[in-house]
TIBALUM-141005 format. One record per atom (N, C-alpha, C, O): x, y negated, z; atom name. Coordinates in steps of 0.2 Angstrom, whole numbers, padded with zeros to 4 digits, always signed. Layout:
REM residues N
u:v:w:site
X:Y:Z:CA
...
***
This chain:
REM residues 241
u:v:w:site
+0682:-0424:+0410:N
+0689:-0422:+0409:CA
+0691:-0416:+0413:C
+0688:-0415:+0418:O
+0695:-0412:+0411:N
+0697:-0406:+0414:CA
+0703:-0408:+0419:C
+0709:-0408:+0417:O
+0701:-0409:+0425:N
+0706:-0412:+0430:CA
+0706:-0406:+0435:C
+0703:-0407:+0440:O
+0711:-0401:+0435:N
+0711:-0396:+0439:CA
+0718:-0395:+0442:C
+0723:-0396:+0438:O
+0719:-0393:+0448:N
+0725:-0391:+0451:CA
+0724:-0385:+0454:C
+0721:-0384:+0459:O
+0728:-0379:+0452:N
+0727:-0373:+0455:CA
+0730:-0373:+0462:C
+0736:-0376:+0463:O
+0727:-0370:+0467:N
+0730:-0369:+0474:CA
+0737:-0366:+0473:C
+0737:-0361:+0470:O
+0742:-0369:+0477:N
+0749:-0366:+0476:CA
+0750:-0362:+0482:C
+0749:-0363:+0488:O
+0754:-0356:+0481:N
+0756:-0352:+0486:CA
+0764:-0353:+0487:C
+0767:-0356:+0482:O
+0767:-0352:+0493:N
+0774:-0353:+0494:CA
+0778:-0349:+0489:C
+0777:-0344:+0486:O
+0784:-0353:+0487:N
+0788:-0350:+0482:CA
+0794:-0347:+0486:C
+0796:-0349:+0491:O
+0797:-0341:+0483:N
+0802:-0338:+0486:CA
+0809:-0340:+0482:C
+0814:-0338:+0484:O
+0808:-0343:+0477:N
+0814:-0346:+0473:CA
+0814:-0353:+0473:C
+0810:-0357:+0472:O
+0820:-0356:+0475:N
+0821:-0363:+0475:CA
+0823:-0366:+0469:C
+0826:-0362:+0464:O
+0823:-0372:+0468:N
+0825:-0376:+0462:CA
+0833:-0375:+0461:C
+0835:-0374:+0456:O
+0836:-0375:+0467:N
+0843:-0374:+0466:CA
+0845:-0367:+0463:C
+0850:-0367:+0459:O
+0841:-0362:+0464:N
+0843:-0355:+0461:CA
+0841:-0355:+0454:C
+0844:-0351:+0450:O
+0838:-0360:+0451:N
+0836:-0360:+0444:CA
+0840:-0366:+0441:C
+0839:-0367:+0435:O
+0845:-0368:+0444:N
+0849:-0374:+0441:CA
+0852:-0372:+0434:C
+0853:-0376:+0430:O
+0854:-0365:+0434:N
+0857:-0363:+0428:CA
+0853:-0363:+0422:C
+0855:-0362:+0416:O
+0846:-0363:+0423:N
+0841:-0363:+0417:CA
+0840:-0370:+0415:C
+0837:-0371:+0409:O
+0842:-0375:+0418:N
+0840:-0382:+0417:CA
+0845:-0385:+0412:C
+0851:-0386:+0414:O
+0844:-0387:+0406:N
+0848:-0390:+0401:CA
+0851:-0397:+0404:C
+0847:-0400:+0408:O
+0857:-0399:+0402:N
+0859:-0406:+0404:CA
+0854:-0411:+0402:C
+0851:-0411:+0396:O
+0853:-0416:+0407:N
+0848:-0422:+0405:CA
+0841:-0420:+0406:C
+0836:-0424:+0405:O
+0839:-0414:+0409:N
+0833:-0412:+0411:CA
+0832:-0411:+0418:C
+0837:-0411:+0422:O
+0825:-0411:+0420:N
+0824:-0410:+0427:CA
+0818:-0406:+0428:C
+0813:-0406:+0424:O
+0817:-0402:+0433:N
+0811:-0398:+0435:CA
+0806:-0402:+0437:C
+0807:-0406:+0442:O
+0800:-0402:+0434:N
+0795:-0406:+0437:CA
+0789:-0402:+0440:C
+0784:-0405:+0443:O
+0789:-0396:+0439:N
+0783:-0392:+0442:CA
+0785:-0384:+0442:C
+0789:-0382:+0437:O
+0783:-0381:+0447:N
+0785:-0373:+0448:CA
+0778:-0370:+0451:C
+0775:-0373:+0455:O
+0777:-0364:+0448:N
+0771:-0361:+0451:CA
+0772:-0354:+0451:C
+0775:-0351:+0447:O
+0770:-0350:+0456:N
+0770:-0343:+0457:CA
+0763:-0340:+0455:C
+0758:-0342:+0458:O
+0763:-0335:+0451:N
+0757:-0332:+0449:CA
+0758:-0325:+0446:C
+0763:-0324:+0443:O
+0753:-0321:+0447:N
+0754:-0314:+0444:CA
+0751:-0314:+0437:C
+0745:-0314:+0436:O
+0755:-0315:+0432:N
+0753:-0316:+0425:CA
+0752:-0309:+0421:C
+0748:-0309:+0417:O
+0756:-0304:+0423:N
+0756:-0298:+0419:CA
+0752:-0292:+0422:C
+0751:-0287:+0420:O
+0749:-0293:+0428:N
+0745:-0289:+0432:CA
+0748:-0283:+0436:C
+0745:-0279:+0439:O
+0755:-0283:+0435:N
+0759:-0277:+0439:CA
+0765:-0280:+0442:C
+0768:-0285:+0440:O
+0767:-0277:+0447:N
+0774:-0278:+0450:CA
+0774:-0285:+0454:C
+0769:-0288:+0456:O
+0780:-0288:+0454:N
+0780:-0294:+0458:CA
+0777:-0300:+0454:C
+0776:-0299:+0448:O
+0776:-0306:+0457:N
+0774:-0311:+0454:CA
+0779:-0314:+0449:C
+0785:-0313:+0449:O
+0777:-0318:+0445:N
+0781:-0322:+0440:CA
+0781:-0329:+0443:C
+0777:-0332:+0446:O
+0787:-0333:+0442:N
+0788:-0340:+0443:CA
+0788:-0343:+0437:C
+0793:-0342:+0433:O
+0784:-0348:+0436:N
+0784:-0352:+0430:CA
+0787:-0359:+0431:C
+0785:-0362:+0436:O
+0791:-0361:+0427:N
+0795:-0367:+0429:CA
+0794:-0372:+0422:C
+0796:-0370:+0417:O
+0793:-0378:+0423:N
+0793:-0383:+0418:CA
+0798:-0388:+0419:C
+0798:-0391:+0425:O
+0802:-0390:+0414:N
+0807:-0395:+0415:CA
+0806:-0400:+0409:C
+0804:-0398:+0404:O
+0808:-0406:+0410:N
+0807:-0411:+0405:CA
+0813:-0416:+0405:C
+0817:-0416:+0410:O
+0815:-0418:+0399:N
+0820:-0423:+0398:CA
+0819:-0429:+0403:C
+0813:-0432:+0403:O
+0824:-0431:+0407:N
+0823:-0435:+0412:CA
+0829:-0440:+0412:C
+0835:-0439:+0412:O
+0827:-0447:+0412:N
+0832:-0452:+0412:CA
+0830:-0457:+0418:C
+0826:-0462:+0417:O
+0832:-0456:+0424:N
+0830:-0460:+0430:CA
+0832:-0468:+0429:C
+0829:-0472:+0432:O
+0837:-0469:+0425:N
+0839:-0476:+0424:CA
+0833:-0480:+0420:C
+0834:-0486:+0420:O
+0828:-0477:+0417:N
+0823:-0480:+0413:CA
+0817:-0483:+0417:C
+0813:-0486:+0414:O
+0818:-0482:+0423:N
+0812:-0485:+0427:CA
+0808:-0479:+0430:C
+0808:-0473:+0429:O
+0803:-0482:+0434:N
+0798:-0477:+0438:CA
+0792:-0475:+0434:C
+0789:-0470:+0436:O
+0790:-0478:+0429:N
+0784:-0476:+0425:CA
+0786:-0470:+0421:C
+0791:-0469:+0418:O
+0781:-0465:+0422:N
+0782:-0458:+0419:CA
+0784:-0458:+0412:C
+0788:-0454:+0409:O
+0781:-0463:+0408:N
+0782:-0463:+0400:CA
+0789:-0465:+0398:C
+0791:-0465:+0393:O
+0792:-0469:+0403:N
+0799:-0471:+0402:CA
+0804:-0466:+0404:C
+0808:-0464:+0401:O
+0803:-0464:+0410:N
+0808:-0459:+0413:CA
+0808:-0452:+0410:C
+0813:-0450:+0408:O
+0802:-0449:+0409:N
+0801:-0443:+0407:CA
+0799:-0443:+0399:C
+0793:-0443:+0398:O
+0804:-0444:+0395:N
+0802:-0445:+0388:CA
+0800:-0439:+0384:C
+0798:-0440:+0378:O
+0802:-0433:+0387:N
+0801:-0427:+0383:CA
+0807:-0426:+0378:C
+0811:-0430:+0377:O
+0807:-0420:+0375:N
+0802:-0414:+0375:CA
+0803:-0410:+0382:C
+0806:-0412:+0387:O
+0799:-0405:+0382:N
+0798:-0401:+0389:CA
+0800:-0394:+0387:C
+0799:-0392:+0381:O
+0801:-0390:+0392:N
+0803:-0383:+0391:CA
+0799:-0379:+0397:C
+0800:-0381:+0403:O
+0797:-0373:+0396:N
+0794:-0369:+0401:CA
+0798:-0362:+0401:C
+0799:-0359:+0396:O
+0800:-0360:+0407:N
+0803:-0354:+0408:CA
+0800:-0350:+0413:C
+0797:-0352:+0418:O
+0799:-0343:+0411:N
+0795:-0339:+0416:CA
+0801:-0333:+0418:C
+0804:-0330:+0414:O
+0801:-0333:+0425:N
+0806:-0328:+0428:CA
+0802:-0323:+0433:C
+0797:-0325:+0435:O
+0805:-0318:+0434:N
+0802:-0313:+0439:CA
+0804:-0316:+0446:C
+0810:-0318:+0447:O
+0799:-0316:+0451:N
+0800:-0318:+0458:CA
+0806:-0314:+0461:C
+0809:-0316:+0466:O
+0806:-0307:+0459:N
+0810:-0302:+0462:CA
+0817:-0302:+0459:C
+0821:-0298:+0461:O
+0818:-0306:+0454:N
+0825:-0306:+0450:CA
+0829:-0311:+0452:C
+0828:-0317:+0450:O
+0834:-0310:+0456:N
+0839:-0315:+0459:CA
+0843:-0318:+0453:C
+0845:-0324:+0454:O
+0844:-0315:+0448:N
+0848:-0318:+0442:CA
+0844:-0323:+0438:C
+0847:-0326:+0434:O
+0837:-0323:+0439:N
+0833:-0327:+0436:CA
+0833:-0327:+0428:C
+0833:-0332:+0425:O
+0834:-0321:+0426:N
+0834:-0320:+0418:CA
+0827:-0321:+0416:C
+0822:-0318:+0418:O
+0827:-0326:+0411:N
+0820:-0327:+0408:CA
+0816:-0322:+0405:C
+0819:-0318:+0401:O
+0810:-0321:+0407:N
+0805:-0316:+0404:CA
+0802:-0320:+0398:C
+0799:-0316:+0393:O
+0802:-0326:+0398:N
+0798:-0330:+0392:CA
+0801:-0337:+0392:C
+0802:-0340:+0398:O
+0802:-0340:+0386:N
+0804:-0347:+0386:CA
+0800:-0350:+0380:C
+0799:-0347:+0375:O
+0798:-0356:+0382:N
+0794:-0360:+0377:CA
+0796:-0367:+0376:C
+0797:-0371:+0382:O
+0796:-0370:+0370:N
+0798:-0377:+0369:CA
+0791:-0381:+0368:C
+0787:-0378:+0364:O
+0790:-0386:+0372:N
+0784:-0390:+0371:CA
+0785:-0397:+0369:C
+0790:-0400:+0371:O
+0780:-0399:+0365:N
+0780:-0406:+0363:CA
+0778:-0411:+0369:C
+0773:-0409:+0372:O
+0781:-0417:+0369:N
+0779:-0421:+0375:CA
+0782:-0420:+0381:C
+0786:-0416:+0382:O
+0780:-0424:+0386:N
+0784:-0424:+0393:CA
+0779:-0421:+0398:C
+0773:-0421:+0397:O
+0782:-0418:+0403:N
+0778:-0415:+0409:CA
+0780:-0418:+0415:C
+0784:-0416:+0419:O
+0777:-0424:+0416:N
+0779:-0428:+0422:CA
+0776:-0425:+0428:C
+0771:-0421:+0428:O
+0779:-0426:+0434:N
+0777:-0423:+0440:CA
+0770:-0426:+0442:C
+0769:-0431:+0440:O
+0766:-0422:+0446:N
+0760:-0424:+0449:CA
+0761:-0430:+0453:C
+0766:-0431:+0457:O
+0756:-0435:+0454:N
+0756:-0440:+0458:CA
+0751:-0445:+0456:C
+0750:-0447:+0450:O
+0747:-0448:+0461:N
+0742:-0453:+0459:CA
+0736:-0450:+0455:C
+0734:-0444:+0458:O
+0734:-0452:+0450:N
+0729:-0449:+0445:CA
+0732:-0444:+0441:C
+0728:-0442:+0436:O
+0738:-0442:+0441:N
+0742:-0438:+0437:CA
+0741:-0431:+0440:C
+0744:-0429:+0445:O
+0738:-0426:+0436:N
+0737:-0419:+0438:CA
+0744:-0416:+0437:C
+0748:-0418:+0433:O
+0745:-0410:+0441:N
+0751:-0406:+0440:CA
+0751:-0403:+0433:C
+0746:-0402:+0430:O
+0757:-0402:+0430:N
+0758:-0400:+0423:CA
+0755:-0393:+0423:C
+0752:-0391:+0418:O
+0755:-0388:+0428:N
+0753:-0381:+0428:CA
+0746:-0381:+0431:C
+0745:-0384:+0436:O
+0742:-0377:+0428:N
+0736:-0374:+0431:CA
+0734:-0367:+0428:C
+0737:-0366:+0423:O
+0730:-0363:+0431:N
+0729:-0356:+0429:CA
+0721:-0355:+0429:C
+0718:-0358:+0432:O
+0719:-0351:+0424:N
+0712:-0349:+0423:CA
+0712:-0342:+0420:C
+0717:-0341:+0416:O
+0708:-0337:+0422:N
+0707:-0331:+0418:CA
+0701:-0333:+0413:C
+0695:-0332:+0414:O
+0704:-0336:+0408:N
+0699:-0339:+0403:CA
+0695:-0334:+0399:C
+0689:-0335:+0398:O
+0699:-0329:+0396:N
+0696:-0324:+0392:CA
+0693:-0318:+0395:C
+0691:-0313:+0392:O
+0693:-0318:+0402:N
+0690:-0313:+0406:CA
+0693:-0306:+0405:C
+0689:-0302:+0406:O
+0699:-0306:+0405:N
+0702:-0299:+0404:CA
+0706:-0297:+0411:C
+0709:-0292:+0411:O
+0705:-0301:+0416:N
+0707:-0299:+0422:CA
+0714:-0302:+0424:C
+0717:-0301:+0429:O
+0717:-0305:+0419:N
+0724:-0308:+0419:CA
+0723:-0316:+0419:C
+0720:-0318:+0414:O
+0726:-0320:+0423:N
+0726:-0327:+0422:CA
+0730:-0330:+0417:C
+0735:-0327:+0415:O
+0728:-0335:+0413:N
+0732:-0338:+0409:CA
+0735:-0344:+0412:C
+0733:-0347:+0416:O
+0741:-0346:+0410:N
+0745:-0351:+0412:CA
+0744:-0357:+0407:C
+0746:-0356:+0401:O
+0742:-0363:+0410:N
+0741:-0369:+0406:CA
+0746:-0374:+0408:C
+0748:-0375:+0414:O
+0749:-0377:+0403:N
+0754:-0383:+0405:CA
+0752:-0389:+0401:C
+0751:-0389:+0395:O
+0751:-0394:+0404:N
+0750:-0401:+0401:CA
+0756:-0405:+0400:C
+0760:-0406:+0404:O
+0757:-0407:+0394:N
+0762:-0412:+0392:CA
+0759:-0418:+0389:C
+0754:-0418:+0385:O
+0762:-0424:+0390:N
+0759:-0430:+0388:CA
+0764:-0434:+0383:C
+0770:-0434:+0384:O
+0761:-0438:+0379:N
+0764:-0443:+0375:CA
+0761:-0449:+0376:C
+0755:-0450:+0376:O
+0765:-0455:+0376:N
+0762:-0461:+0377:CA
+0764:-0466:+0371:C
+0770:-0465:+0368:O
+0759:-0469:+0368:N
+0760:-0473:+0362:CA
+0758:-0480:+0363:C
+0755:-0483:+0358:O
+0760:-0483:+0369:N
+0759:-0490:+0370:CA
+0752:-0492:+0368:C
+0747:-0489:+0371:O
+0751:-0497:+0364:N
+0744:-0500:+0363:CA
+0739:-0495:+0360:C
+0733:-0495:+0360:O
+0742:-0490:+0357:N
+0738:-0485:+0354:CA
+0736:-0479:+0359:C
+0732:-0475:+0357:O
+0738:-0480:+0365:N
+0735:-0475:+0370:CA
+0740:-0469:+0370:C
+0746:-0470:+0368:O
+0738:-0464:+0373:N
+0742:-0458:+0374:CA
+0738:-0452:+0371:C
+0733:-0452:+0369:O
+0742:-0446:+0372:N
+0739:-0440:+0370:CA
+0742:-0435:+0375:C
+0747:-0435:+0377:O
+0737:-0430:+0376:N
+0739:-0424:+0380:CA
+0738:-0418:+0377:C
+0733:-0416:+0374:O
+0744:-0414:+0377:N
+0744:-0407:+0374:CA
+0743:-0402:+0380:C
+0746:-0403:+0385:O
+0739:-0397:+0378:N
+0739:-0392:+0383:CA
+0740:-0385:+0380:C
+0737:-0383:+0375:O
+0746:-0382:+0382:N
+0748:-0376:+0379:CA
+0746:-0370:+0384:C
+0746:-0370:+0390:O
+0743:-0365:+0381:N
+0741:-0359:+0385:CA
+0746:-0353:+0384:C
+0747:-0351:+0378:O
+0748:-0351:+0389:N
+0753:-0345:+0389:CA
+0750:-0339:+0393:C
+0748:-0340:+0398:O
+0751:-0333:+0390:N
+0748:-0328:+0393:CA
+0752:-0321:+0391:C
+0756:-0321:+0386:O
+0751:-0316:+0395:N
+0754:-0310:+0394:CA
+0749:-0306:+0389:C
+0743:-0305:+0391:O
+0752:-0304:+0384:N
+0747:-0301:+0379:CA
+0752:-0296:+0375:C
+0757:-0297:+0372:O
+0750:-0289:+0375:N
+0753:-0284:+0371:CA
+0760:-0284:+0373:C
+0765:-0283:+0369:O
+0762:-0284:+0380:N
+0769:-0283:+0382:CA
+0773:-0289:+0382:C
+0779:-0288:+0382:O
+0771:-0295:+0381:N
+0775:-0300:+0380:CA
+0772:-0307:+0382:C
+0766:-0307:+0382:O
+0775:-0312:+0384:N
+0773:-0318:+0386:CA
+0772:-0322:+0379:C
+0777:-0323:+0376:O
+0766:-0324:+0377:N
+0765:-0328:+0371:CA
+0762:-0334:+0372:C
+0758:-0335:+0377:O
+0763:-0339:+0367:N
+0759:-0345:+0367:CA
+0752:-0344:+0363:C
+0753:-0343:+0357:O
+0747:-0343:+0367:N
+0741:-0340:+0364:CA
+0736:-0346:+0362:C
+0730:-0345:+0360:O
+0738:-0352:+0363:N
+0733:-0358:+0361:CA
+0736:-0364:+0363:C
+0740:-0365:+0367:O
+0735:-0369:+0358:N
+0737:-0376:+0359:CA
+0732:-0381:+0358:C
+0728:-0381:+0353:O
+0730:-0385:+0363:N
+0724:-0389:+0363:CA
+0727:-0396:+0364:C
+0732:-0397:+0367:O
+0723:-0401:+0362:N
+0725:-0408:+0364:CA
+0720:-0413:+0361:C
+0717:-0412:+0356:O
+0720:-0419:+0365:N
+0716:-0424:+0363:CA
+0719:-0431:+0365:C
+0724:-0431:+0369:O
+0717:-0436:+0362:N
+0719:-0443:+0364:CA
+0716:-0445:+0371:C
+0712:-0441:+0373:O
+0718:-0451:+0373:N
+0717:-0452:+0380:CA
+0709:-0453:+0382:C
+0707:-0452:+0387:O
+0705:-0455:+0377:N
+0698:-0456:+0378:CA
+0694:-0449:+0377:C
+0688:-0449:+0377:O
+0698:-0444:+0375:N
+0695:-0438:+0374:CA
+0694:-0433:+0380:C
+0696:-0436:+0386:O
+0692:-0427:+0380:N
+0692:-0423:+0385:CA
+0692:-0415:+0383:C
+0691:-0414:+0378:O
+0694:-0411:+0388:N
+0694:-0404:+0387:CA
+0690:-0401:+0393:C
+0690:-0402:+0399:O
+0686:-0396:+0390:N
+0681:-0393:+0395:CA
+0681:-0385:+0393:C
+0683:-0383:+0388:O
+0678:-0381:+0398:N
+0678:-0374:+0398:CA
+0670:-0372:+0398:C
+0667:-0374:+0403:O
+0668:-0368:+0393:N
+0661:-0367:+0393:CA
+0660:-0360:+0390:C
+0663:-0358:+0385:O
+0656:-0356:+0393:N
+0654:-0349:+0390:CA
+0648:-0350:+0385:C
+0642:-0350:+0387:O
+0650:-0351:+0379:N
+0644:-0353:+0374:CA
+0644:-0348:+0368:C
+0638:-0348:+0366:O
+0649:-0345:+0366:N
+0649:-0340:+0360:CA
+0648:-0333:+0363:C
+0653:-0331:+0366:O
+0643:-0330:+0362:N
+0642:-0323:+0364:CA
+0647:-0318:+0361:C
+0648:-0313:+0364:O
+0649:-0319:+0355:N
+0653:-0315:+0352:CA
+0661:-0315:+0354:C
+0665:-0311:+0352:O
+0663:-0320:+0358:N
+0670:-0320:+0360:CA
+0670:-0319:+0368:C
+0665:-0322:+0371:O
+0675:-0316:+0370:N
+0675:-0315:+0377:CA
+0677:-0321:+0382:C
+0680:-0325:+0379:O
+0674:-0321:+0388:N
+0675:-0326:+0393:CA
+0673:-0333:+0391:C
+0667:-0333:+0387:O
+0676:-0338:+0393:N
+0674:-0345:+0391:CA
+0678:-0347:+0385:C
+0683:-0345:+0383:O
+0675:-0352:+0382:N
+0678:-0356:+0376:CA
+0681:-0362:+0379:C
+0679:-0365:+0384:O
+0685:-0365:+0375:N
+0688:-0372:+0376:CA
+0685:-0377:+0371:C
+0684:-0375:+0365:O
+0682:-0382:+0374:N
+0679:-0387:+0370:CA
+0683:-0394:+0371:C
+0684:-0396:+0376:O
+0685:-0396:+0365:N
+0688:-0402:+0365:CA
+0684:-0408:+0362:C
+0680:-0407:+0357:O
+0683:-0413:+0366:N
+0679:-0419:+0364:CA
+0684:-0425:+0361:C
+0688:-0427:+0365:O
+0684:-0426:+0355:N
+0688:-0431:+0352:CA
+0684:-0437:+0350:C
+0678:-0437:+0347:O
+0686:-0443:+0352:N
+0681:-0449:+0350:CA
+0683:-0451:+0343:C
+0688:-0450:+0341:O
+0678:-0453:+0340:N
+0678:-0455:+0333:CA
+0678:-0463:+0332:C
+0673:-0466:+0334:O
+0683:-0465:+0329:N
+0683:-0473:+0328:CA
+0679:-0474:+0321:C
+0681:-0473:+0316:O
+0674:-0478:+0322:N
+0670:-0480:+0317:CA
+0670:-0487:+0316:C
+0672:-0491:+0320:O
+0667:-0490:+0310:N
+0667:-0497:+0309:CA
+0664:-0501:+0314:C
+0659:-0499:+0317:O
+0667:-0506:+0316:N
+0665:-0511:+0321:CA
+0665:-0508:+0328:C
+0663:-0511:+0333:O
+0668:-0502:+0329:N
+0669:-0500:+0336:CA
+0674:-0504:+0340:C
+0679:-0507:+0337:O
+0674:-0504:+0346:N
+0679:-0508:+0350:CA
+0682:-0502:+0355:C
+0679:-0497:+0356:O
+0688:-0503:+0357:N
+0692:-0498:+0360:CA
+0688:-0495:+0366:C
+0688:-0489:+0367:O
+0686:-0500:+0371:N
+0683:-0498:+0377:CA
+0675:-0497:+0376:C
+0672:-0496:+0381:O
+0672:-0498:+0370:N
+0665:-0497:+0370:CA
+0663:-0490:+0368:C
+0667:-0485:+0368:O
+0657:-0488:+0368:N
+0654:-0482:+0366:CA
+0656:-0479:+0359:C
+0657:-0483:+0355:O
+0657:-0473:+0359:N
+0660:-0469:+0353:CA
+0655:-0463:+0351:C
+0652:-0460:+0356:O
+0655:-0461:+0345:N
+0653:-0455:+0343:CA
+0659:-0450:+0344:C
+0665:-0452:+0344:O
+0657:-0444:+0346:N
+0662:-0439:+0348:CA
+0662:-0433:+0343:C
+0656:-0431:+0341:O
+0667:-0430:+0342:N
+0668:-0424:+0338:CA
+0670:-0418:+0343:C
+0675:-0419:+0346:O
+0666:-0413:+0343:N
+0667:-0408:+0348:CA
+0670:-0401:+0344:C
+0666:-0399:+0340:O
+0676:-0399:+0346:N
+0679:-0393:+0343:CA
+0678:-0388:+0348:C
+0680:-0389:+0354:O
+0676:-0382:+0346:N
+0676:-0376:+0351:CA
+0681:-0371:+0349:C
+0681:-0369:+0343:O
+0685:-0369:+0353:N
+0690:-0364:+0352:CA
+0688:-0357:+0356:C
+0686:-0358:+0362:O
+0689:-0351:+0353:N
+0688:-0345:+0356:CA
+0693:-0340:+0355:C
+0697:-0340:+0350:O
+0693:-0335:+0359:N
+0698:-0330:+0359:CA
+0697:-0325:+0353:C
+0691:-0322:+0353:O
+0702:-0324:+0349:N
+0701:-0320:+0343:CA
+0708:-0317:+0342:C
+0712:-0320:+0339:O
+0709:-0310:+0342:N
+0715:-0307:+0340:CA
+0721:-0310:+0343:C
+0726:-0311:+0340:O
+0721:-0311:+0350:N
+0727:-0313:+0353:CA
+0728:-0321:+0353:C
+0734:-0323:+0355:O
+0724:-0325:+0351:N
+0725:-0332:+0350:CA
+0718:-0336:+0350:C
+0713:-0333:+0349:O
+0718:-0342:+0353:N
+0712:-0346:+0353:CA
+0712:-0350:+0346:C
+0716:-0354:+0344:O
+0707:-0349:+0342:N
+0706:-0352:+0336:CA
+0699:-0356:+0336:C
+0695:-0355:+0340:O
+0699:-0361:+0331:N
+0693:-0365:+0331:CA
+0687:-0361:+0328:C
+0687:-0358:+0323:O
+0682:-0361:+0332:N
+0676:-0357:+0330:CA
+0671:-0362:+0326:C
+0667:-0360:+0322:O
+0671:-0368:+0328:N
+0667:-0373:+0324:CA
+0667:-0380:+0327:C
+0671:-0381:+0332:O
+0664:-0385:+0324:N
+0664:-0392:+0327:CA
+0658:-0395:+0325:C
+0655:-0394:+0319:O
+0656:-0400:+0329:N
+0650:-0404:+0328:CA
+0651:-0411:+0330:C
+0656:-0412:+0334:O
+0647:-0416:+0327:N
+0648:-0423:+0329:CA
+0641:-0424:+0333:C
+0636:-0422:+0332:O
+0642:-0429:+0338:N
+0636:-0431:+0342:CA
+0632:-0436:+0338:C
+0635:-0440:+0333:O
+0626:-0436:+0339:N
+0622:-0441:+0335:CA
+0622:-0448:+0339:C
+0622:-0453:+0335:O
+0623:-0448:+0345:N
+0623:-0454:+0349:CA
+0630:-0456:+0351:C
+0635:-0452:+0350:O
+0631:-0462:+0353:N
+0637:-0465:+0355:CA
+0638:-0464:+0363:C
+0633:-0465:+0366:O
+0644:-0463:+0366:N
+0644:-0462:+0373:CA
+0650:-0466:+0375:C
+0655:-0467:+0372:O
+0650:-0468:+0382:N
+0655:-0472:+0385:CA
+0661:-0468:+0387:C
+0667:-0470:+0387:O
+0660:-0461:+0388:N
+0665:-0457:+0390:CA
+0664:-0450:+0387:C
+0658:-0448:+0386:O
+0669:-0445:+0387:N
+0668:-0439:+0385:CA
+0664:-0434:+0389:C
+0660:-0430:+0387:O
+0664:-0436:+0396:N
+0660:-0432:+0401:CA
+0652:-0432:+0399:C
+0649:-0427:+0399:O
+0650:-0438:+0397:N
+0643:-0439:+0396:CA
+0641:-0436:+0389:C
+0636:-0433:+0389:O
+0646:-0436:+0384:N
+0644:-0433:+0378:CA
+0644:-0425:+0379:C
+0640:-0422:+0376:O
+0649:-0422:+0383:N
+0649:-0415:+0384:CA
+0643:-0413:+0388:C
+0640:-0408:+0386:O
+0640:-0417:+0393:N
+0635:-0415:+0397:CA
+0628:-0415:+0392:C
+0624:-0410:+0393:O
+0628:-0419:+0388:N
+0622:-0420:+0383:CA
+0622:-0414:+0378:C
+0617:-0411:+0377:O
+0628:-0412:+0376:N
+0629:-0407:+0371:CA
+0627:-0400:+0374:C
+0624:-0396:+0372:O
+0630:-0399:+0381:N
+0629:-0393:+0384:CA
+0622:-0392:+0386:C
+0619:-0386:+0385:O
+0618:-0397:+0387:N
+0611:-0396:+0389:CA
+0606:-0396:+0383:C
+0602:-0391:+0383:O
+0607:-0400:+0378:N
+0602:-0400:+0373:CA
+0604:-0397:+0367:C
+0600:-0395:+0363:O
+0611:-0396:+0365:N
+0613:-0393:+0359:CA
+0614:-0385:+0360:C
+0612:-0381:+0357:O
+0618:-0384:+0366:N
+0620:-0377:+0367:CA
+0616:-0374:+0372:C
+0617:-0368:+0374:O
+0611:-0377:+0375:N
+0606:-0375:+0379:CA
+0609:-0371:+0386:C
+0607:-0366:+0388:O
+0613:-0375:+0389:N
+0616:-0373:+0395:CA
+0614:-0377:+0401:C
+0616:-0383:+0401:O
+0609:-0375:+0404:N
+0607:-0378:+0410:CA
+0612:-0379:+0416:C
+0612:-0384:+0419:O
+0616:-0374:+0416:N
+0621:-0374:+0421:CA
+0628:-0373:+0418:C
+0629:-0368:+0414:O
+0633:-0378:+0419:N
+0639:-0377:+0416:CA
+0645:-0380:+0420:C
+0643:-0383:+0425:O
+0651:-0378:+0419:N
+0656:-0380:+0423:CA
+0657:-0388:+0423:C
+0658:-0391:+0418:O
+0657:-0391:+0429:N
+0658:-0398:+0430:CA
+0664:-0399:+0434:C
+0665:-0395:+0439:O
+0668:-0404:+0432:N
+0674:-0405:+0436:CA
+0675:-0412:+0438:C
+0672:-0416:+0434:O
+0679:-0413:+0443:N
+0680:-0421:+0445:CA
+0683:-0425:+0439:C
+0687:-0422:+0435:O
+0681:-0431:+0439:N
+0683:-0436:+0434:CA
+0690:-0437:+0434:C
+0693:-0438:+0440:O
+0694:-0438:+0429:N
+0701:-0439:+0430:CA
+0705:-0437:+0423:C
+0701:-0435:+0418:O
+0711:-0439:+0423:N
+0715:-0437:+0417:CA
+0716:-0429:+0417:C
+0718:-0427:+0422:O
+0715:-0426:+0412:N
+0716:-0419:+0412:CA
+0723:-0418:+0410:C
+0726:-0412:+0409:O
***
């Protein structure tokens, strides 16, 4: 699983200064300072989610979604948004096995970090779903340049596999429900690879595993070594991405 938390630097903008950007019934669940456009002051990215404290402490009850991301300049006391994005699902705050909504990576190797935000949906007995939106500075504007997501038994990984696309690619592992499968038993996995192309991450291809695996980490490790011929690849701590 892609369970990463970007090291955080101190913020110069408080949540109170951003109160005018928060719609009624919403709460800020994460903030991060990062230099996204490569020049001038840093940007502050803020994610806020529909919040109902009366519904209890479980994140899927309290933070029901949808969510919203706002990007402002750290040097702009008026906090006029430089970019705004509506996201499906909720962005609960970090805690326990829950990773923070925001993390950053220079995924396409252009020298500028991409901002990733995780939002979640919970479907009771059917499990949950995690959406990952990629926001980046491209051609003079903040744009949503990729949307990824898998069910709870899937995984998201970064791998430099396609020589024709810059940087690393995003690999999603989706479990396949076949006849006689049980929920917690081994599954065949479908691997989708996304790569950077003309300002957006698009599907480059997909394959299915021949064998069944108990978890997506094992399926990814086997594909990386024996199918994609990667003796060394990015490994990350186990957890919910």
